[in-house]
C-alpha positions in Angstrom: 14.5 -42.0 -70.4 14.3 -41.1 -66.4 17.5 -39.2 -66.8 15.9 -36.6 -69.4 12.5 -36.3 -67.0 15.0 -35.2 -64.3 16.7 -32.8 -66.3 13.5 -31.2 -67.5 12.0 -30.9 -64.4 15.3 -29.6 -62.9 15.2 -26.7 -65.6 11.6 -25.7 -64.8 11.9 -25.4 -61.1 15.2 -23.1 -61.8 13.0 -21.1 -64.4 10.2 -20.7 -61.7 12.7 -19.6 -59.1 14.5 -17.0 -61.1 10.8 -15.3 -61.9 9.4 -15.5 -58.5 8.7 -12.1 -56.8 10.1 -12.3 -53.2 9.8 -8.5 -52.7 12.2 -5.6 -52.1 13.7 -7.2 -48.6 14.0 -10.7 -49.7 16.8 -10.4 -52.4 18.7 -13.6 -53.0 22.5 -13.6 -53.1 22.3 -14.7 -57.1 20.3 -11.6 -57.7 22.9 -9.4 -56.0 25.7 -10.8 -57.6 24.1 -10.3 -60.8 23.2 -6.7 -60.0 26.7 -6.2 -58.9 28.0 -7.1 -62.2 27.0 -3.8 -63.7 29.1 -1.0 -63.0 26.0 1.6 -62.5 23.9 -1.0 -60.3 27.4 -1.5 -58.2 27.8 2.3 -57.9 24.3 2.9 -56.7 24.5 0.4 -54.0 28.0 1.6 -52.7 26.4 5.0 -52.4 23.4 3.4 -50.4 25.5 1.5 -48.3 27.7 4.6 -47.6 24.6 6.5 -46.9 23.4 4.0 -44.4 26.7 3.9 -42.5 26.6 7.5 -42.2 23.0 7.3 -40.7 24.0 4.6 -38.3 27.1 6.0 -37.1 26.5 9.8 -37.2 25.2 12.0 -34.1 21.9 12.7 -35.7 21.1 9.2 -37.0 18.1 9.0 -34.8 16.4 12.1 -35.8 13.1 11.0 -37.1 13.2 13.9 -39.8 16.3 12.3 -41.5 15.2 8.5 -40.9 13.5 8.2 -44.5 16.4 9.6 -46.1 18.5 6.4 -45.4 18.5 3.8 -48.2 19.7 0.2 -47.7 21.2 -2.0 -50.1 18.0 -3.6 -50.9 17.0 -0.4 -52.9 14.3 0.6 -50.6 14.0 3.3 -48.0 15.9 1.4 -44.8 12.7 2.1 -42.5 10.6 0.2 -44.9 13.0 -2.7 -44.8 12.0 -5.6 -42.6 15.6 -6.7 -42.3 17.1 -3.3 -42.1 15.0 -1.1 -40.2 16.5 -2.1 -36.9 19.7 -1.0 -37.8 18.5 2.5 -37.6 17.0 2.0 -34.2 13.4 1.6 -35.8 10.8 -0.9 -34.7 7.6 -1.9 -35.9 5.1 -2.8 -33.6 1.6 -4.1 -34.6 -1.1 -1.9 -33.0 -2.8 -5.1 -31.3 0.8 -6.2 -29.6 1.3 -2.5 -28.6 -2.1 -2.2 -27.0 -1.5 -5.6 -25.1 2.1 -5.3 -24.0 3.3 -1.5 -24.1 2.5 1.3 -21.6 3.5 4.8 -22.7 4.0 8.1 -21.0 4.9 11.8 -22.1 8.1 13.5 -21.8 7.1 16.4 -19.5 8.2 19.1 -17.2 8.0 18.5 -13.4 8.7 20.8 -10.6 11.9 20.0 -8.7 11.6 18.4 -5.2 13.8 17.2 -2.4 12.6 14.0 -0.8 13.7 13.7 3.0 13.2 10.1 4.4 12.6 10.1 8.2 12.1 7.6 10.8 9.4 8.3 13.6 6.4 6.8 15.5 2.7 6.7 15.5 0.9 8.4 18.1 -2.5 9.6 19.2 -4.0 13.0 18.1 -3.8 14.5 21.2 -6.7 17.0 20.2 -9.1 14.0 19.5 -8.7 12.0 22.8 -10.7 12.6 25.9 -10.7 11.2 29.6 -14.1 10.4 30.9 -14.3 11.5 34.6 -17.6 10.8 36.7 -19.5 14.2 37.5 -20.3 12.4 41.1 -18.9 9.9 43.1 -20.8 6.2 43.6 -20.8 2.8 43.0 -20.8 1.3 39.7 -23.9 -0.3 38.9 -23.5 -1.7 35.4 -21.3 -1.5 32.3 -22.5 -0.7 29.0 -19.0 -0.2 26.8 -15.9 -2.1 27.2 -12.3 -1.7 26.1 -11.8 -1.8 22.2 -15.5 -0.7 21.5 -16.6 1.9 19.2 -18.9 4.5 20.7 -20.8 7.2 19.5 -21.2 10.8 21.0 -23.6 10.9 24.1 -23.7 7.1 24.1 -23.9 5.5 27.6 -20.9 4.0 28.8 -21.7 3.0 32.2 -24.3 3.8 35.2 -23.4 4.8 38.4 -25.4 4.7 41.6 -24.7 8.5 43.0 -25.6 9.7 46.2 -24.3 13.1 44.9 -26.7 13.2 41.8 -29.4 12.0 44.2 -28.6 15.0 46.6 -28.5 17.3 43.5 -32.1 16.4 42.3 -33.4 16.8 45.7 -32.1 20.2 45.8 -33.5 20.7 42.5 -37.1 19.8 43.7 -36.8 22.2 46.5 -35.8 25.1 44.6 -38.6 24.3 42.1 -41.0 24.3 45.2 -39.5 27.5 46.4 -39.8 29.1 43.0 -43.3 28.2 42.6 -44.4 29.3 45.8 -42.4 32.8 45.6 -44.0 33.4 42.1 -47.5 32.7 43.7 -46.8 34.9 46.5 -45.7 37.6 44.1 -48.5 37.5 42.0 -50.8 38.1 44.9 -49.0 40.8 46.3 -48.7 42.6 43.0 -52.6 42.5 42.6 -53.1 43.9 46.1 -50.7 46.5 45.9 -52.3 47.7 42.5 -55.6 47.7 44.1 -53.9 49.9 47.0 -55.0 47.1 49.5 -51.4 46.1 50.3 -48.4 48.2 51.2 -45.6 48.8 48.9 -43.0 47.2 51.4 -45.1 43.8 51.1 -44.8 44.0 47.4 -40.9 44.5 47.2 -40.4 41.9 50.0 -42.3 39.3 47.8 -40.4 40.7 44.8 -37.1 40.0 46.2 -38.1 36.6 47.7 -39.2 35.7 44.0 -35.6 36.8 42.7 -33.8 34.9 45.2 -36.1 31.6 44.3 -35.1 32.0 40.6 -31.6 32.4 41.4 -31.6 29.3 43.9 -33.5 27.4 40.9 -31.2 28.5 38.5 -28.2 27.0 40.6 -29.9 23.8 41.1 -30.5 23.0 37.4 -27.0 24.0 36.5 -25.4 21.8 39.0 -27.8 18.9 37.5 -26.4 20.0 33.8 -22.8 19.3 35.3 -24.0 15.7 35.9 -25.0 15.6 32.0 -28.9 15.8 32.5 -30.4 17.3 29.4 -33.3 19.7 29.5 -35.9 16.9 29.0 -34.4 14.8 31.9 -34.4 17.7 34.5 -38.2 18.2 33.6 -38.7 14.5 34.2 -37.3 14.7 37.7 -40.5 15.1 39.3 -41.7 11.9 37.9 -38.6 10.1 39.3 -38.6 11.0 42.9 -40.1 7.6 44.0 -38.1 5.6 41.3 -35.3 3.7 41.8 -33.5 5.3 39.1 -33.6 8.5 41.1 -30.1 8.3 41.9 -28.5 6.6 38.8 -25.7 8.6 37.2 -25.7 7.8 33.5 -21.7 8.3 32.4 -21.9 9.2 28.5 -19.2 9.4 25.9 -18.3 13.2 25.2 -17.3 12.4 21.8 -17.4 9.6 19.3 -14.6 7.4 19.0 -13.0 4.2 20.2 -12.4 3.0 23.9 -8.5 2.9 24.2 -8.6 2.7 28.3 -10.9 1.3 30.5 -10.3 1.7 34.3 -13.8 0.5 35.7 -15.7 -2.4 36.7 -19.1 -3.3 37.9 -19.5 -2.7 41.8 -16.3 -0.5 42.0 -16.4 2.8 43.8 -15.4 5.7 41.6 -15.0 9.2 42.5 -14.3 12.6 40.7 -10.7 12.6 40.4 -10.6 9.6 38.7 -10.4 8.8 34.8 -12.6 5.7 34.1 -12.6 5.6 30.3 -10.5 7.2 27.6 -11.8 7.8 24.2 -9.9 8.5 21.1 -11.0 9.4 17.5 -8.4 7.3 15.5 -9.5 8.6 12.5 -6.6 10.8 12.4 -3.2 10.3 13.9 -0.1 11.9 14.5 3.5 10.8 13.3 6.2 12.2 15.3 9.8 12.2 13.3 13.2 12.9 13.7 14.6 15.7 11.4 18.4 16.3 11.2 19.6 19.7 12.1 21.1 20.0 8.5 17.8 19.6 6.8 15.6 21.8 8.8 16.0 24.9 6.0 14.1 22.6 3.6 11.2 22.4 5.7 11.2 25.9 7.6 11.1 28.1 4.8 8.1 26.3 3.3 6.1 26.1 6.3 6.5 29.7 7.3 5.1 30.8 3.9 2.2 28.9 4.4 3.1 26.0 1.8 2.0 22.8 1.9 4.3 19.8 2.7 3.2 16.4 1.4 4.2 13.2 3.1 4.2 9.3 2.8 4.0 7.2 5.6 4.9 3.3 5.5 4.8 0.9 8.6 6.0 -2.8 8.5 2.8 -4.2 9.2 1.2 -3.0 5.7 4.6 -3.5 3.3 4.8 -1.0 0.6 1.3 0.9 1.2 1.6 4.3 1.6 -0.6 6.6 4.0 -0.9 10.1 3.0 0.2 12.8 5.4 1.0 16.6 5.8 3.7 18.2 7.7 2.1 20.7 9.9 4.6 21.2 12.9 8.4 21.5 13.7 9.4 21.3 17.1 10.9 24.1 18.9 13.9 22.4 20.4 17.0 20.6 19.2 17.8 17.4 20.9 21.4 17.9 22.5 22.1 14.3 22.1 20.7 13.3 18.6 20.8 17.0 16.9 17.6 16.2 15.9 14.4 18.1 15.7 10.9 16.6 16.2 8.5 16.9 13.1 4.8 16.2 13.1 2.9 14.7 10.2 -0.8 14.6 10.3 -2.3 11.2 8.7 -5.8 10.4 7.9 -6.6 6.9 9.3 -10.1 6.3 8.3 -9.6 2.4 8.2 -7.8 2.0 11.3 -4.7 0.4 10.0 -2.0 2.8 11.9 -2.0 2.2 15.6 -0.3 4.2 18.1 3.2 3.2 18.9 3.9 1.7 15.6 7.4 2.5 14.1 7.0 4.5 10.7 9.0 5.6 7.6 8.2 9.0 6.3 8.8 10.3 2.9 8.8 14.1 2.8 8.7 15.9 -0.6 9.9 19.2 -0.5 9.5 21.6 -3.3 12.5 23.7 -4.6 12.7 26.1 -7.3 12.9 25.3 -10.8 11.8 22.3 -12.9 13.2 19.2 -14.8 12.2 17.3 -18.2 11.4 13.7 -16.8 10.1 10.3 -17.9 9.2 7.1 -15.9 12.6 5.3 -14.9 11.1 2.1 -16.6 11.3 4.0 -19.9 15.1 4.3 -19.8 17.2 1.5 -21.0 21.0 1.1 -21.6 23.2 -1.1 -24.0 27.1 -0.8 -24.5 27.3 2.3 -22.0 24.5 4.3 -23.8 21.2 5.1 -22.4 18.1 5.4 -24.7 14.3 5.6 -24.8 11.9 4.5 -27.6 9.9 7.3 -28.8 6.8 7.0 -30.9 7.6 8.1 -34.5 4.5 7.7 -36.6 1.8 5.0 -37.2 3.1 1.6 -35.7 6.7 2.6 -35.9 9.0 3.4 -32.9 12.5 5.0 -33.1 15.4 4.5 -30.3 16.7 7.7 -29.1 19.8 8.1 -27.0 19.5 10.3 -24.3 21.4 11.9 -21.3 20.0 11.4 -18.0 20.3 13.5 -14.9 18.8 12.8 -11.1 16.5 10.1 -10.4 13.4 10.1 -8.0 10.3 9.3 -6.9 10.2 6.5 -10.0 11.2 9.4 -12.4 14.4 10.1 -14.3 15.5 13.7 -15.4 16.1 13.8 -19.3 19.0 16.3 -20.0 19.1 15.9 -23.5 18.1 13.4 -26.5 14.1 13.6 -26.7 11.7 16.3 -27.1 9.4 17.5 -24.5 5.7 16.0 -24.8 7.2 13.1 -27.1 5.4 9.8 -26.5 7.7 6.9 -25.2 7.7 3.5 -24.0 7.2 3.3 -20.4 6.7 -0.4 -20.0 7.3 -3.1 -22.6 10.8 -1.4 -24.0 12.7 -4.6 -23.5 10.5 -6.2 -26.4 11.8 -3.3 -28.6 15.4 -3.6 -27.7 15.7 -7.0 -28.3 14.5 -6.4 -31.8 17.3 -3.6 -32.2 20.0 -5.9 -30.7 19.5 -8.1 -33.9 22.3 -6.4 -35.4 24.6 -7.7 -32.7 23.7 -11.4 -33.8 24.7 -10.9 -37.5 21.3 -9.7 -38.8 20.7 -7.2 -41.1 21.8 -6.3 -44.8 25.2 -8.2 -44.5 25.4 -12.0 -45.5 
């Protein structure tokens, strides 16, 4: 009885297995053997296999326009077969997976460029550096700013007790008193002359004295301005004549920037030939690089025509961080020992990371005539001596396209042939698609 039940159950399982629909890509060996028994079916499968082999091996097997023509031994379009599409270089990627793991880029035309890599040194922008020299000699009374500090324009740096300033103020007060007297005398003589009471000679004498007083007053005022006094400060001198600050000379910053040198201390004696502070605006610096004589023509032509030459500056302190710059000057002399020419690059330095004296590496991009078709270098993969990219075909399907590559620069690779312009390719994540294609090497596919 047990043997009978076993036979019945075994027959039922065989019957269910034979009638279960497994889909076009899940054809069993038994089904294929049965199908092969019929000559007409066997002929169709042979033709399908030959067609697929031709598509795999032909020079145009990656042409998206012909992919749908290929049929596999499972009697369906090869691109729709989950076991066979990869043999045509087609990969199916779910949209959610593609969004998370794949970055894309367009095949596009780029202007041809030549990149020069130079070494150099960061230096101060000499047009933004100023030495602060006292307008009068004297003794330093107190310091307001010190080395390394940032200052604003017209901000007080130090105060000097200057006899020169005191003398200049005294001369101004004298000139002002003389001007007031001359003005009063002239006004009186003019009124008398108009009434025919005073002579013309007295009138002209008063006029000449007034002009002389005005000139003397103007000279005294200009001297005070040389000490850095404003109009308001000059007007307030009358009230300072008995003040202890009468001879105090305020040394002010002629521009905003950073104090990069301090040659002054409290109590020291200074004179008008001594630079006591150096202030530099470090928001812009120069990078002087050495250009080999053979590369001069690349830069000279573009600068002469008024073109812009961009450059990227890197220093060891900040690793791969690039600072944008522009080449604006080529030196007029060739160093006879190194056979190099100095090239100046203007670099913005708002964050103050670049410091004068740093060694720098410059990457100068020079445009040349013509253009190339290029993709990111990360988009180009290789296998068995062939280079290829994955191009988006339609929907969630991507197709491998063999390409010929040219020059590489700036993270881009020139594409000579194999993929059309404006096509969308995988820029990052291509190894995931490549691993699916390589299943053919591990025995996957239609063959058992």
